[in-house]
C-alpha positions, -999 to 999 in steps of 0.1 A, spaced: 156 45 86 181 29 65 152 15 43 143 51 37 180 59 27 183 29 3 153 41 -17 162 74 -21 195 63 -33 188 56 -71 170 88 -72 206 106 -66 218 92 -98 198 113 -125 206 146 -106 244 134 -104 246 123 -143 228 159 -151 251 177 -135 280 157 -150 262 162 -186 259 202 -180 295 208 -165 307 187 -198 287 207 -218 296 240 -205 336 230 -201 330 222 -237 315 257 -247 343 273 -230 371 253 -246 354 260 -281 352 295 -270 387 298 -262 401 282 -300 380 311 -318 392 341 -302 429 323 -291 433 308 -322 468 321 -323 482 313 -292 461 278 -297 482 273 -329 515 285 -314 510 260 -285 502 230 -309 538 242 -326 557 246 -296 545 209 -286 551 194 -320 584 205 -320 592 194 -286 578 161 -295 599 158 -330 618 132 -326 594 114 -313 570 115 -342 603 112 -367 606 81 -345 570 68 -349 571 72 -387 610 50 -392 593 25 -368 562 22 -384 581 19 -418 605 -8 -409 577 -23 -389 570 -49 -418 607 -56 -426 613 -67 -387 583 -91 -387 598 -105 -413 630 -110 -399 615 -117 -368 598 -149 -384 626 -157 -401 650 -160 -369 625 -180 -355 630 -209 -373 657 -215 -365 662 -201 -327 642 -219 -300 612 -204 -283 622 -199 -250 651 -175 -265 624 -151 -277 642 -121 -261 675 -126 -283 649 -133 -312 639 -95 -303 667 -80 -304 682 -95 -332 656 -88 -352 655 -45 -344 688 -49 -350 690 -63 -383 662 -41 -395 679 -9 -384 709 -19 -400 689 -25 -431 673 9 -430 708 26 -425 725 7 -452 696 12 -474 699 48 -472 737 49 -476 735 30 -508 710 55 -520 731 88 -509 760 74 -525 748 63 -557 723 97 -563 744 121 -545 774 121 -570 756 120 -600 728 149 -590 761 171 -584 777 159 -619 738 166 -635 736 201 -619 773 209 -627 763 199 -668 727 219 -669 750 251 -653 777 250 -680 749 238 -710 727 267 -698 756 289 -699 768 276 -732 735 276 -749 731 315 -736 764 324 -752 754 309 -787 723 327 -784 742 357 -778 767 350 -809 736 342 -831 717 374 -825 750 394 -829 749 383 -863 717 377 -874 716 401 -909 683 412 -897 687 428 -863 717 443 -872 705 463 -902 672 470 -884 680 506 -860 649 499 -842 652 463 -829 690 472 -822 679 502 -801 654 482 -784 675 455 -775 703 483 -765 673 499 -743 664 465 -727 702 456 -717 706 492 -702 676 486 -683 685 451 -671 717 467 -660 702 497 -637 680 472 -622 705 449 -613 727 476 -600 698 494 -580 691 456 -566 724 455 -555 728 489 -542 693 497 -522 681 463 -512 708 434 -509 735 456 -494 713 471 -468 697 441 -461 727 420 -460 722 411 -425 689 400 -425 698 375 -453 733 364 -433 706 358 -401 684 339 -422 713 319 -432 723 310 -395 686 303 -392 684 278 -424 722 266 -408 703 262 -374 674 246 -384 689 214 -407 712 211 -374 681 206 -356 667 181 -379 700 163 -378 693 160 -343 657 151 -343 663 126 -370 694 112 -352 674 108 -319 638 97 -335 662 65 -353 671 62 -314 634 62 -308 625 37 -333 648 12 -320 629 15 -284 597 15 -301 603 -16 -326 619 -36 -298 586 -30 -278 559 -27 -298 542 -59 -287 542 -39 -253 528 -8 -266 500 -31 -282 492 -47 -252 493 -19 -231 471 3 -253 445 -26 -256 442 -25 -216 438 16 -218 411 7 -244 392 -18 -223 398 -4 -193 375 30 -203 353 16 -228 327 -10 -227 337 -45 -246 312 -39 -274 329 -1 -283 361 -13 -274 358 -44 -299 348 -15 -323 373 9 -317 397 -18 -321 385 -33 -356 385 5 -371 420 7 -357 435 -26 -376 415 -10 -409 434 24 -398 466 0 -398 462 -17 -430 452 16 -451 481 37 -442 507 5 -442 494 -5 -475 492 27 -491 520 43 -482 543 8 -481 529 4 -517 530 37 -528 568 42 -520 573 9 -539 554 18 -563 572 55 -571 607 36 -566 598 16 -596 589 44 -616 620 62 -606 639 35 -618 622 31 -652 623 67 -662 660 63 -654 664 34 -678 644 53 -704 662 81 -701 696 66 -704 681 45 -737 669 76 -750 697 99 -739 678 124 -725 704 148 -702 706 151 -666 692 114 -668 692 110 -630 683 140 -619 652 135 -638 642 102 -626 644 114 -588 621 138 -594 597 117 -612 598 90 -584 598 114 -556 568 135 -570 547 102 -577 545 91 -542 513 122 -545 485 107 -551 462 122 -585 486 155 -589 522 135 -587 529 129 -624 521 164 -635 539 179 -604 573 159 -611 568 166 -652 567 201 -655 604 208 -636 616 176 -651 611 191 -686 622 224 -675 657 209 -668 657 187 -702 643 218 -722 671 241 -712 697 217 -727 679 204 -757 645 215 -764 639 187 -794 642 160 -765 622 181 -742 596 171 -766 602 133 -765 604 134 -731 568 148 -722 557 118 -747 581 95 -723 566 107 -693 531 102 -704 533 67 -717 552 60 -683 527 73 -665 500 53 -683 522 22 -678 518 32 -638 483 41 -640 471 7 -656 498 -17 -651 518 -11 -619 498 7 -599 466 -19 -594 494 -49 -591 508 -32 -562 480 -8 -546 450 -26 -560 417 -10 -548 432 -3 -511 415 29 -503 384 19 -522 375 58 -524 365 72 -560 386 98 -580 363 125 -566 368 118 -530 407 116 -538 408 146 -553 391 165 -522 413 145 -493 447 157 -514 432 195 -518 420 194 -477 451 176 -463 475 192 -489 463 227 -482 464 215 -438 497 201 -440 514 210 -472 535 178 -488 531 149 -461 492 162 -465 491 152 -499 506 119 -490 490 104 -460 458 125 -465 444 96 -489 442 72 -471 430 92 -434 402 105 -454 392 66 -464 395 58 -426 372 88 -418 348 76 -445 348 38 -434 338 49 -399 307 72 -416 294 49 -439 292 29 -409 275 56 -386 251 62 -415 244 20 -419 233 17 -382 212 49 -384 195 32 -412 193 1 -395 182 19 -359 155 37 -380 142 10 -401 151 25 -435 175 -4 -448 152 -4 -479 173 28 -489 206 14 -487 192 -14 -511 179 12 -537 212 28 -533 230 -3 -540 213 -9 -567 215 29 -586 250 34 -577 271 4 -552 295 -19 -562 282 -50 -575 310 -68 -552 295 -50 -520 266 -68 -502 239 -48 -486 234 -54 -447 204 -78 -438 182 -57 -418 182 -64 -381 162 -44 -351 182 -14 -337 186 -29 -304 199 -59 -315 224 -43 -338 260 -32 -320 267 6 -329 283 6 -358 278 -32 -369 283 -35 -411 275 -74 -412 283 -86 -448 303 -53 -453 340 -61 -458 363 -44 -437 398 -64 -449 382 -51 -487 372 -16 -484 347 -4 -511 334 25 -509 305 36 -529 285 60 -511 
């Protein structure tokens, strides 16, 4: 009897797997239906969850940006502190890293904020003075004085503008004063909330930096407990690739933008452009955005100079063009190299896609994120070609469009090949040619 029962046990597994697969398909269908017809509620839930976790998001970003500094300080301290005092090395490295970050922010604020206030004040008075000069010039131009039609047109325009301003104050501004005050209060509350989240984020960053190695090992344990070793290794390699991609791109872009901002400031001082520091900050900050950054920064910077000195605004445009050529052909390639390996088309696609989804942040992280997605898709395509014994198509593609430095994977049987094996395709030096 027991032998009969033992013979029947293996036949239960296919039915069990089928039931689980059916249950999973039904569950996914319900979730998909819910997302389609209740998308607003789902979006509100995500926004609420994001707001709650915002201090941890700030902390994770701060810790990720400071991680290279922390690792460098830790490696330096290990030369002088014995291995048995590992805890002391960790505490000192994290403490010095946080102090370095705070001192850097403090120094930048002390250098930039007073100059920005001076530049904005100068801009205001210069614009006011230029407007007064224009009005004075218009009042003394004989052609305008002797032409009654132009004088009537100017007087009518002045009366219309005055009437519109008066109506705006009486009919719109005063009745909506309560909403304006409420909006200002909400703005102040948002600033206070952001400051609170930032302070908590710094504390979270301290914990994350101090426990970064433990978190990595915990993630590794979870990974290998869920997936088979082959899949776990592939996921681990892809995470390493993503870390290399994001770290190299973002840190390199920050360094590149800082250099461009400093060079712009030096150039503005040499050529005596007005509002030198304010203009340089705009150029440096917007340069973080790939592709569109130089154009986004050049427009407001040129307008600021145009208000004060139209002739110098023209020279500033030429200066920015030269500076961006220097960045695109010399500084950028030296710092970033071919970090993402994406073509210009896919860079533009990533910026527009993720910029539309996440705004300014999406324009910054969109390129490395899309590069990781591109790499995964490329590996899956190579695996599919090898499984279907169509590796010759990849060879033909490389002959026509591929980068000469890319190697075509050697053909192997699908059964021998791991799921997303890329053989000779380099992970550390990605060159996406597809």
